[in-house]
N, C-alpha and C positions, 0 to 999 in steps of 0.2 A: 318179653313172653312170660306166662305165670312161672314161677318156681313151684317144681313139683312137689316138693314137701310140705309147702306153706298150702298150697291148693289140698292135698290129700287131708292135711290136719282139717281145715275148714269143712272139707265134707264128712269127715268123720265126726265132727261136732255136730253138724248141722242133722245128719241121719240119725246120731243119738237121740238129738233132740225131737225129732219127729217120730221115731220108732219107738223109743222107750222100752217098754218089756215086750214089745212084739206088736206086729200088724195084724191084730186079733181079726180085723175085717177080712183080710185075705186067708190068713192060717184057719178060719173058720168055714171057708166054702171051696176054698182052691187046693187040689192036691198037691203036694210039696214036688212032685216030680214033673207035674204039667209044664209043658213049654207053650211058648207064643210068639208074636211078632206084633209090634207096635209101629206107626209112625209121626212124627211130629208135623202136624199141619199148622199152617202160617194163615193167621187169620186177619192180619192187619199188615198195610205196607211199612217199609222201614228199611233199616240196617240191622242184619241177623248178627248178633254175638252170643256166644257161648256154647258153641259146636263142640270146641275142646273140654270145656267143662262137663258137658253132657255125657261125652263119650267117657271120661275120667269117673264121673259118678257111678254109671252102670258097670265099669270095668273093676271099681273098688269094690262093689257088692258081688260081683262075679265074674273073674277074671276070664271066663270063656264065652262073655256075651258074643255077639256078632253085631258090629256096629257099621252101618254103611252110612255115609254121609253123601248127600245130594246138592248141599251149598256149603260154603265156609264162612268162617268169621269174616265180617266185612263187606259181605255181599249184599247187595239190594236185594231185599224180599218183596214178593209181593202177595198180596191174598189169594188163597188157594193152593200156593205153592206146598210142596212137601221138603222139609228140611234134611230128614233123615230117617231111615228104618234101622231099628234095633231087634233082634232075636235072643231069647234068652227065658229061663225060667219065669214064668208069669210071675211068682213072687218076687224076682228081682225087678222085674218091670214094674209092678205095683208098688214096691217098696221106694223105688228110685223117682216114680213119676212126679209127685209134687215137688221135690227138691229140683230136679230138672228144671220143671216149667217155672218155678219161682226165680232160679236162678238165670234164666234164658230170657224170660220175660221182662225182669228189671235189667239186665245187660242192654238188651235190644233197645230198650227205652232211653237208655243213656247214650249208648252208639248212635240212636237216629237224632237225639237232640244235638250232641257233639258233632255230628255231622253237617247239621244245620250250620253251626257257628263255623265251623273250618270253611265252609262253602263260602261264607261271606269274606274271609280273609284270602280268598283265591288272589292272587296278583299283588299281594301286599308281603312286606317283608316279615309282618308280625305273626306271631304263632300263639295258639293256644294252649294253656295250663289248667290244670285242674288244681284242686284244694283238698285239704284234710276235712271238709266239710262232707262226710260220708257217714254211712250207716256203721254202727259199732260191729264188729266182727264181719263185716262184709267189704271192707275197704278193697280188699285185694281184686275182687271181682268188681266192682265198681270202677276202680281206675283203670282195669283191664278193658273195660268198656268203652272208656275214654280213648285208650288207644286204639281200640279196633276202629273207634269212630273218626278216627283222625288227628286226635288232639295227643299233647304231649303230658306225660305223668310229672307232676313236680314231685318234692319229697314225699316218701310214703309215711313217714312218721316223724317223730321228734328227735330221732336217733340218727338219721341219716343226712342232715344238711343242719346248719345253724341258721335259724330266722329271727332276727332281734326284731319284735314286733312292737308295738306302742306300750304295751305292759312292762315288757324287759326292760325297756330303755327308761320308762319312768322310774321303775323300781331300781335300776342300776344307776341312776344319776345323770342321765342324758346319751346322747348317741357317741359321743366320743367314750366316755367312761365304759358303756356297754360292749363297743368295739374293741378297746385296748384290754379290757378283762377277757373278753371271748379269747382274743388271739393268744394271751398268756394261758388260758386253761387250755386250748389247743394243744399249744407246744408242751405243755406239761404233761398232757395225757398222751401225748404222741399221735393225736389224731388229725387225720387230713380231711377236714369238711370244708365245703363252701360255705361262706357267710354272706348271708342278703341282710341288708337292714331297710326298715320301713321308713319312709319319710311321709311327713303330713302336710308339709309346705315347702316353699323354696329354700327357707331359711335351714330348714334340715337338710336338704339337698346339698346346701354348701357345707355345712357340717359335715355330712358324709363322705364330700369329696375332700376334705381337709384331712380328715383322720386316716382316709385309704383303708388299704389292707382286708378289703371286701371284693366280694366278686358279683354281687348285683345289687342294686338300688331298686326298692320297690316304691312306686308313685302312689300313695293310697288316697282315693277319693279325690284325685285330681281330676279337673276339668281335661278335656282334649286340649285346650289353649294353654292351660298350665302344664299339662305334659309335653307341649311343644316348647314351652320356655325352659322346661327342666332339662330336657334332651340337648339344647344349645349348652348349657352349664357344663352338663354331664360330658358331652362332646366325644362320646365314645370310648373313655376310660372304664367303664364298667357296663354289664349287661343292665337293661332296663324293664321294669316289671310294672305295667299299669294294672290297678287292683281297686276293687270296691264298687258294688253296684253295675257293674257291666253287664249286658243284655245283649239281645239279637238286635234291638232297635239302635244301640247307641255302640255296637262293636265297630263298625265301620269306620265311624268319626274316630276312635282310638287309634286303629289301624292306620289311618291317613297321617298320622303323627310321626312314623316311622319308628314307634318303640318296639323294643325286642319281642315282648311276651304281653299278652292280656291273661290274667287270670280271672277264672269265672266259676264259683262254686254252683252255680246254677245249673251246669250241665250234669251235676248229680243230682242235688236235690231237688231241683224243678222237674226232673225227666218224670215222665208217666210210662209205665210197665207197657207193653205192647201183649196183644191177645195171641196166644199160642195154644196148642192143644195136643196131648198124646192120646192116641187113639189105637185099639185093638184091631188087628187086620184079621 
């Protein structure tokens, strides 16, 4: 679930960006004390995401708003349905309208695409991971949308897990050096973080197995056949993740290998926002 303080900080910054010195369109023609109601109309089929975010946006503008949900995050939505009704000062409704729509449209698009990936994995051991290929300052909500769509969140950032990727390994002098230096660093700093190592071929996999001290091996840009060969070598010693160019067309071939996870940045950066609208009653 979303961490409340992080969500409120995101909302505060987004409202400041949008409102600036004031919503002059509203200030010019709507009395400050005017109240009203609005509904969120669904205009495309998909998976709904962002209901809790919308409620928090309106409540952050005015704690006295009345927010009535008709659907929940993660539910299938159909064109023509109503997601929620909100009653508040008209100024609150109009100041929050665009931020609510931007968040929910983007999140619903991601949740819908993620759901399509997850459906293809039904019946397989493999689970879907997201990545850090996200929109700056919007990662919190994009990853929440992946979770709502049925995916699994990978690390949030550079701080909550160690991932030794190709550049780390090359700069450090190889997999063995990178892992040993990392283990020593974590011990020195008193940090308990999982370590994942990226491998680019079967020789890299063998080296990762030899050095050990890790949690997961990433098989980067491996074909499904090479993933199968790598899994034989790994033999369940560590978690495994296939990554690199995996899409809806190739996803099932990787799942058939029995790899623990597949990661796909596409569930976020290829997602298309879905059409929603907030209309006055």
